Every structure is written in C-alpha cells, then in structure tokens.
C-alpha positions as CSV (number, residue, x, y, z in Angstrom):
1,M,-28.4,27.0,-129.6
2,I,-27.8,30.1,-128.2
3,V,-24.4,32.3,-128.2
4,E,-24.0,34.5,-126.6
5,V,-21.5,37.7,-126.6
6,T,-20.6,38.9,-123.6
7,S,-20.6,42.6,-123.2
8,E,-18.5,45.0,-121.0
9,S,-20.9,46.4,-118.9
10,D,-23.9,43.2,-118.8
11,G,-20.8,40.1,-117.9
12,D,-22.5,38.9,-115.2
13,T,-25.7,39.0,-117.1
14,D,-24.9,36.8,-120.0
15,R,-22.7,35.1,-117.4
16,I,-25.9,33.9,-115.1
17,V,-28.8,35.1,-115.3
18,K,-28.9,34.3,-119.0
19,R,-27.7,31.8,-118.7
20,R,-30.6,30.0,-116.4
21,R,-33.8,31.9,-118.3
22,Y,-32.3,30.3,-121.5
23,A,-31.4,26.1,-119.6
24,E,-35.9,27.2,-118.4
25,Y,-36.9,28.0,-122.4
26,G,-35.2,24.4,-123.2
27,A,-32.5,26.4,-124.9
28,S,-30.4,22.9,-126.0
29,L,-27.2,24.7,-126.7
30,Y,-25.7,27.8,-125.0
31,L,-22.5,29.1,-126.1
32,L,-21.0,32.0,-124.3
33,V,-18.1,33.6,-125.7
34,D,-16.9,35.9,-122.5
35,R,-14.8,39.0,-124.3
36,S,-13.3,40.3,-120.8
37,E,-12.1,36.7,-119.7
38,G,-10.9,35.1,-123.0
39,S,-12.7,31.2,-123.3
40,C,-15.7,29.8,-124.5
41,T,-17.8,27.9,-122.0
42,L,-21.0,25.4,-123.5
43,F,-24.0,25.0,-121.7
44,S,-25.5,21.5,-122.9
45,K,-28.5,19.1,-121.0
46,P,-31.0,21.9,-120.0
47,G,-33.9,21.5,-117.1
48,P,-35.2,23.2,-114.3
49,L,-32.5,25.4,-112.8
50,G,-30.9,25.0,-115.2
51,Y,-27.4,23.6,-117.8
52,T,-26.6,20.0,-115.5
53,R,-23.4,19.8,-118.3
54,T,-20.8,22.3,-119.1
55,A,-17.4,22.2,-121.4
56,G,-15.4,24.6,-120.5
57,P,-14.3,27.5,-120.2
58,Y,-11.2,26.7,-122.3
59,P,-9.3,29.7,-123.7
60,F,-10.0,30.9,-127.3
61,G,-8.0,29.7,-129.7
62,T,-9.3,25.9,-128.8
63,P,-11.3,24.3,-131.2
64,I,-15.2,22.9,-129.2
65,R,-17.2,20.3,-130.7
66,L,-20.1,21.5,-130.8
67,P,-22.6,18.6,-131.2
68,E,-25.6,16.7,-132.6
69,P,-27.5,18.8,-134.5
70,F,-24.5,20.7,-135.2
71,A,-21.6,17.9,-135.4
72,V,-18.9,20.5,-136.4
73,E,-15.7,21.6,-134.8
74,L,-16.0,26.0,-133.8
75,D,-12.6,27.7,-134.5
76,T,-12.1,29.8,-131.8
77,S,-8.6,31.3,-133.3
78,E,-9.9,34.6,-134.7
79,F,-11.7,35.7,-131.1
C-alpha cells in the first residue's frame, strides 16, 4: 500500500503520474490524500493502464475502509 499526500507544488504529479506508475508496478492500494481538495481517494485493482477501481474522493472526516489484508477503518477527521 502506498499513501501519498499531495504537495502544493506537485499535486498534479501525485494525482496523475504517480498513480499510473504505482499501478504499473503493482501496488495493490494507493491512498491519495489531497490537501488542496480536502479529500481522500482509494485506488485498487492495479493494471497495466492504471487502477481499475476507485473509491472516493471522500471529504476529510469521512472514514475510509481499507480492504484485506489491512481490514481497518481509517479515521480521516484529523486530516
């Protein structure tokens, strides 16, 4: 699992370029914490063209359920 927190200067790289690269390399989950949007998005099911499943974006404060092998609910209220 990869967790990425967007930076103010490279937010688009985090949202687009890195997301595709992480999927190409087979990272099973990619959680994007987007500070400028105030949201979290969970990407899963990596493939050669990117992630095939997206959950969100969820506004900060919305709990996010991480699937197995993590099987936890992530509290985003402090983000």
